[in-house]
C-alpha positions, 0 to 999 in steps of 0.5 A, spaced: 459 432 603 452 431 606 451 425 603 458 422 605 456 424 612 449 421 612 453 414 609 458 414 615 452 415 620 448 410 617 454 405 617 456 407 624 449 405 627 449 399 623 456 397 626 453 399 633 447 395 632 451 389 630 456 390 636 450 390 640 447 384 637 454 380 638 454 383 645 448 380 647 450 373 644 456 373 647 453 374 654 447 369 653 453 364 651 457 365 657 457 360 662 454 362 669 460 364 674 461 360 680 459 367 684 453 367 680 451 360 681 452 361 689 448 367 689 442 363 685 442 357 690 443 362 696 437 366 694 433 359 693 435 357 700 434 364 704 427 363 701 426 356 703 428 357 710 422 362 711 417 358 708 411 357 712 410 350 716 404 348 713 408 349 706 414 345 708 410 339 711 405 338 705 411 339 700 416 334 704 410 329 705 409 329 697 416 328 696 417 322 701 411 319 697 413 320 690 421 319 691 418 311 692 418 311 684 425 311 684 424 304 688 418 302 684 422 304 677 428 300 679 424 294 681 420 294 674 426 294 670 429 288 675 423 284 674 423 285 666 430 284 665 434 278 664 438 275 670 445 275 669 448 279 664 453 284 667 450 290 664 443 289 667 444 293 674 446 299 669 440 299 666 436 297 672 439 303 675 435 308 670 429 306 674 432 310 680 432 316 677 424 317 676 423 319 683 428 324 683 425 327 677 418 327 679 421 331 686 426 335 683 422 338 677 416 338 681 420 343 686 418 339 692 422 339 699 427 333 699 431 333 705 438 332 701 437 338 697 436 342 703 443 340 706 446 345 701 441 350 699 439 352 706 446 352 709 449 357 704 445 362 707 448 360 714 455 360 712 455 367 709 451 370 715 452 365 721 447 367 726 443 364 731 437 366 727 439 362 721 441 356 725 434 356 728 431 357 721 435 351 718 434 346 723 427 348 723 426 346 716 431 340 716 427 337 722 420 339 718 422 336 711 426 330 714 420 328 718 415 329 712 419 325 707 420 319 712 412 319 713 411 320 706 416 314 705 412 310 710 405 311 706 408 309 699 411 303 702 405 301 705 401 302 699 406 298 695 406 292 700 398 292 701 394 295 696 394 289 691 396 294 685 403 290 684 404 283 681 408 278 685 414 279 681 414 287 682 414 286 689 419 280 689 424 285 686 422 291 691 424 286 696 430 284 693 432 291 692 430 294 699 434 288 702 440 290 698 440 297 700 438 297 707 442 291 710 449 293 709 454 294 716 452 301 719 459 304 717 459 302 710 452 305 709 455 311 712 461 311 707 456 310 701 452 315 703 457 321 703 458 320 695 450 320 695 450 327 699 455 330 694 452 328 688 445 331 690 448 337 692 452 337 685 445 337 682 442 343 686 449 347 684 449 345 677 441 346 675 442 354 675 446 353 669 441 349 665 434 352 669 430 351 663 432 344 661 435 340 668 433 333 666 439 330 664 443 333 670 438 330 674 438 323 670 445 322 670 447 324 677 441 320 680 443 314 676 450 314 678 447 314 685 444 307 684 449 305 679 454 306 684 451 303 690 450 309 694 445 310 699 440 316 700 436 317 706 429 318 703 429 313 697 432 309 702 427 310 707 422 307 703 426 301 702 427 301 710 419 302 711 418 296 706 423 291 710 420 293 717 413 292 714 415 285 711 419 282 717 425 283 713 428 288 719 427 290 726 426 297 728 433 297 732 437 295 726 433 300 721 434 306 726 441 304 728 444 300 723 441 304 717 437 310 718 442 314 723 449 312 719 446 314 712 443 320 715 449 323 717 453 320 711 448 324 706 449 330 711 457 330 711 457 329 703 452 335 702 454 340 707 461 338 710 464 336 703 460 340 698 457 346 701 464 348 704 468 347 698 463 351 694 463 356 699 471 356 699 471 357 692 467 364 692 468 366 699 473 372 697 469 374 691 462 374 695 465 378 701 468 383 696 
């Protein structure tokens, strides 16, 4: 009888261990729910808006400089790919992902990421303090990104580091990206804002391997011909420095429309939609 009880106890313990292992496996395999993703992004945003000014400035400056590798990468592809085939722009657009991979994986401050991360805490807890903190971060990061973009554009144009064919490709890409009518630039900036916000929203689902998420969705920005305010600022700066664009056209024809388009896409569209799908659960 004692032996039977001992066997039963041993079997029960083994079953419990098996169930525990299965439960851990199931938990590990489960997808993050929308409220959990929201909480990860919200906490990230809450930390960002309280960072010191100097940290934001240097991080934003680095992001503005490194995002230039999107323009440079695309130009290198363009300069070396054959002219004419319909598939060339799709391959060329892979170069556009390089700057975003550097900036996002490097955890640098990119303005368009902040259109969702910093807004979710504000939506959840609307108050004057959060409004001020969000505006403070937006202004600092946007200014630092643009200064970095101008530094990068000046280096590309005047350093002598790049051969003539690469510079010609940079000029061609920059002209195409910045000389569209303002309303068209605004409209094309909305999908870009949505896509960058989507990248931010999806990274918590793959925190240890976000490479493909960044690659696919930033490639889509270039392949779709959408406009991004910071990568576009590198192109705008390059055109300003080489006589391809006047200051008024740069500010009112490109920068302001694309800025508002990215904000509408990243904040008014994506952030409000994501808040809408988790609002009831979060407030419980």
